[in-house]
Each structure stands twice: as structure tokens, then as C-alpha cells.
N, C-alpha and C positions, 0 to 999 in steps of 0.2 A: 504494501497499498504507500502510495507514494501523502509526500503531505505539501506544505506550501506555507509563506507567512499569511496570518489573521488578519485582520481588519478589527477593530473597537467592536464594533460591533459583530461580528460573527462570535468574540469572547463572551457577549449579552448570556448568563443564563449556565453560563460552567460553574464546578459545586470540588468544592473541594475533594482532593481523592486520595489524595497523598504525602510522602516526603520521596526526595532524591539526594542522594548524601554529598555534595557534592561544591566545588568553590566555582563564584563570580569565576574567573579565567578559566577554567575549563571550558562551562558554557559559554562564556563569549567565547571561546577556541570554535565553538562545537555548532554555535547557533547567531556566529557576531554577534553587537552591540543590542542590548533590552531595548526597549520601550521605557521612553522616561515619563514615570505617572506622580511626579512631583513638577513639572512643567504646568500651572496655573490658569487653565485654562486651553491647556494646549489639550489633542484628539486623546491622549491615555490617562492622564490626572483623572486620579482614583480620589479628588476629595475628601474625604475622609483622613489622608497620610494613613493608611493600614498599610498599603502599598508604592512601595517608592521606583521597583523594577520590574520590570514582563515580558517573557518571553512565547509570543502565542501563534501556533500555528495549527490547519485544519487541513482535512485531509482534500483528497483534489475532489472531490464529488460534493464534499461542504457539509460531511452526515456526522463527522469526527470532528472533536474541537480540541487541542489541549497546552495549556499553559502553564508554564513554570514563574514561579514568582513570588519572592519575602513577600513576609505579611507579619506587620505590628515588629519587626527590629528595629533595630535606630541604632544596631553599630556600623561603620562601615561595610560597604554590600561585600568585600574583599575579606571580611572576619565571617563570612555569612559560612555555614558548615555543609544545613540541614535548609535547605529548600521549600518552600511548600510548590507544591500537583494539583492542576486545576483537568474539567472534561467533561464530554458533556459528547454519547455519541455508546456505541460501541465499545464496553470494559476490557475487550480482549484485543480490540486494536487501538484504543490507544496505549495500552501495554505492548503494544507490538512495536508501536514509535517513536517508545524510549528503548526496547532491548537491541533496536538498532545502535545505538549508542553507550548502555551502561552495560554493567554486570546483572543480575538479579540481587549480588546482594548490598545496591548503590541502593538498589527502590524497595520503597514501602506502597503497595497500594492495596486498596479498596476495591 
């Protein structure tokens, strides 16, 4: 299954699905720079300040959405070792997204 970058609109309705044990630098190496959720008035602005950085992907058919984000973190992103995973759609398909990049011992999904 192929995934592409998702839009703000695509990620609407995603929910927490677990965690991934990795670093900010490793995420940037694999997925590029995250969307900045701190820019007031920006498309990705979280409004409540609970999310500062987020990556969002969708399956080519648009039926599966995967997000990776910090949540209520106060430290610099380089210090975060446990990132939240969100998603919607077929659970097995978003698990497949991660299996292409991470070992099962780095990922905890419900």
C-alpha cells in the first residue's frame, strides 16, 4: 500500500492509536520536516497548544490516515523519545505503514 502526504483536512477525525519509540531526527530522516503546529493562523495550527509537530500521511485511495505527533510535550522535540501515533481507517493498513519503517519493538499500537 502506498502512502502520500495528507492535508489538514485529511487528518480530521483521526484518533490516538498508540506510540512509536523514536527520535525527532529519525522521524525527519524518514519523513522530512514535520508540519509546524505552533504558527498562529497557520493551516496546521493546533489552537490549544497540545500539538507542536505533526506528520500526516494518507493512503493513495484516501481510506487510511496515519499521523505522528507530540502531545502535551514541553521539552524540545529533540528530547522526545516517545511520539504519539494517530489514525483512522483499516487498522492493519496503518500498521503496515509503520512496519515499512520500524521494527515491532519500537511500535505500540492498539
